[in-house]
Structures are given as C-alpha cells and as structure tokens.
Residue frames as qw, qx, qy, qz and C-alpha x, y, z in Angstrom:
[[0.990, -0.024, 0.102, 0.097, 34.34, -65.36, -40.45],
 [0.364, -0.711, 0.475, 0.368, 38.20, -65.54, -40.30],
 [0.653, 0.615, -0.400, -0.187, 40.21, -66.11, -43.41],
 [0.970, 0.009, -0.167, 0.175, 42.37, -69.16, -43.66],
 [0.481, 0.509, -0.331, 0.633, 45.43, -66.98, -43.27],
 [0.337, -0.614, 0.308, -0.644, 44.18, -65.53, -39.97],
 [0.931, -0.299, 0.029, -0.205, 43.46, -68.95, -38.68],
 [0.863, 0.236, -0.240, 0.376, 46.89, -70.09, -39.64],
 [0.183, 0.612, -0.346, 0.687, 48.47, -67.12, -37.87],
 [0.639, -0.539, 0.214, -0.505, 46.52, -67.87, -34.69],
 [0.995, -0.078, -0.064, 0.009, 47.55, -71.50, -34.82],
 [0.659, 0.451, -0.316, 0.513, 51.16, -70.55, -35.39],
 [0.162, -0.648, 0.318, -0.673, 51.06, -68.25, -32.36],
 [0.838, -0.384, 0.131, -0.364, 49.55, -71.00, -30.25],
 [0.941, 0.134, -0.205, 0.231, 52.18, -73.48, -31.31],
 [0.390, 0.536, -0.380, 0.645, 54.89, -71.02, -30.26],
 [0.450, -0.588, 0.279, -0.612, 53.22, -70.44, -26.91],
 [0.960, -0.220, 0.027, -0.168, 52.85, -74.10, -26.12],
 [0.815, 0.325, -0.295, 0.378, 56.36, -74.84, -27.30],
 [0.090, 0.620, -0.395, 0.672, 57.65, -72.16, -24.86],
 [0.725, -0.469, 0.211, -0.458, 55.60, -73.64, -21.98],
 [0.993, 0.012, -0.101, 0.053, 57.13, -77.07, -22.71],
 [0.587, 0.484, -0.360, 0.541, 60.64, -75.72, -22.85],
 [0.210, -0.611, 0.395, -0.653, 60.22, -73.89, -19.50],
 [0.875, -0.321, 0.124, -0.342, 58.64, -76.94, -17.92],
 [0.928, 0.178, -0.224, 0.237, 61.48, -79.17, -19.09],
 [0.296, 0.597, -0.400, 0.629, 63.99, -76.70, -17.68],
 [0.547, -0.535, 0.292, -0.574, 62.22, -76.83, -14.33],
 [0.981, -0.126, -0.011, -0.146, 62.23, -80.55, -14.36],
 [0.781, 0.361, -0.295, 0.416, 65.94, -80.55, -15.01],
 [0.105, -0.731, 0.360, -0.570, 66.54, -78.43, -11.90],
 [0.581, 0.037, -0.761, 0.286, 68.21, -80.61, -9.32],
 [0.012, -0.132, 0.533, -0.836, 66.98, -78.45, -6.44],
 [0.620, -0.181, -0.159, -0.747, 63.31, -79.34, -6.84],
 [0.425, -0.144, 0.822, -0.350, 61.64, -81.99, -4.67],
 [0.036, 0.163, 0.938, 0.305, 59.61, -84.94, -6.10],
 [0.152, 0.630, 0.644, -0.408, 56.46, -83.27, -4.89],
 [0.165, 0.680, -0.111, -0.706, 57.05, -80.31, -7.18],
 [0.030, 0.218, -0.820, -0.528, 57.77, -82.61, -10.11],
 [0.141, 0.342, 0.929, -0.009, 54.53, -84.48, -9.64],
 [0.224, 0.735, 0.396, -0.503, 52.51, -81.22, -10.06],
 [0.129, 0.641, -0.383, -0.652, 54.34, -80.23, -13.25],
 [0.262, -0.084, 0.909, 0.312, 54.12, -83.52, -15.09],
 [0.358, 0.581, 0.729, -0.059, 50.38, -83.34, -16.01],
 [0.168, 0.853, 0.042, -0.492, 50.81, -79.81, -17.24],
 [0.082, -0.498, 0.697, 0.510, 53.60, -80.86, -19.56],
 [0.312, 0.198, 0.911, 0.182, 51.47, -83.74, -20.93],
 [0.301, 0.762, 0.508, -0.264, 48.55, -81.42, -21.64],
 [0.067, 0.804, -0.264, -0.528, 50.82, -78.91, -23.36],
 [0.192, -0.300, 0.832, 0.426, 52.35, -81.58, -25.49],
 [0.344, 0.423, 0.837, 0.037, 48.97, -82.96, -26.52],
 [0.244, 0.873, 0.245, -0.344, 47.70, -79.42, -27.46],
 [0.043, -0.672, 0.505, 0.540, 50.90, -78.82, -29.38],
 [0.304, -0.014, 0.895, 0.326, 50.49, -82.02, -31.37],
 [0.324, 0.651, 0.682, -0.075, 46.85, -81.12, -32.22],
 [0.122, 0.881, 0.001, -0.457, 47.78, -77.61, -33.19],
 [0.180, -0.464, 0.692, 0.523, 50.55, -78.88, -35.43],
 [0.301, 0.286, 0.875, 0.248, 48.07, -81.16, -37.21],
 [0.241, 0.821, 0.452, -0.253, 45.54, -78.40, -37.64],
 [0.020, -0.790, 0.279, 0.546, 48.22, -76.10, -38.97],
 [0.293, -0.182, 0.824, 0.448, 49.26, -78.77, -41.53],
 [0.327, 0.567, 0.754, 0.055, 45.72, -79.18, -42.76],
 [0.176, 0.915, 0.198, -0.305, 45.30, -75.44, -43.28],
 [0.206, -0.623, 0.525, 0.543, 48.73, -75.07, -44.81],
 [0.347, 0.074, 0.854, 0.381, 47.85, -77.78, -47.38],
 [0.292, 0.746, 0.587, -0.112, 44.56, -76.01, -48.21],
 [0.027, 0.883, -0.108, -0.457, 46.44, -72.77, -49.03],
 [0.207, -0.442, 0.707, 0.511, 49.02, -74.43, -51.21]]
C-alpha cells in the first residue's frame, strides 16, 4: 500500500501533466491558421482534461489536509 506522501506525489505529477495538456490545447485553439473542423476535435479533449484536473486538485487537497 502506498503512503500518503507517495499518493500526493503522484497526484501532483498528474496535475502538472494535465495542466500542460490544457496549456498546449489553449495555444492550439489560439492559432488563427486552424480550421473550425480542427477546433471541434480539440474541444472535448480540453473539457476532459479540465474535469480531470479539477478532480485531481480536490483529491490533492484532501490528502494535503490529512497530512497537516
């Protein structure tokens, strides 16, 4: 079984990964050379990443409170 600290480290890494995905996706969406078709494929991915990010932040907060 993983320790609370190990779980927190994994959650922190996941948060950073998802945050990077969202940043890249937003930069792509801001690219004026893309067509509407390309935007429509990217939008659901961004929504999923944002939902996962929110959940990971919540989980991290719970674990952080347990440690303190």
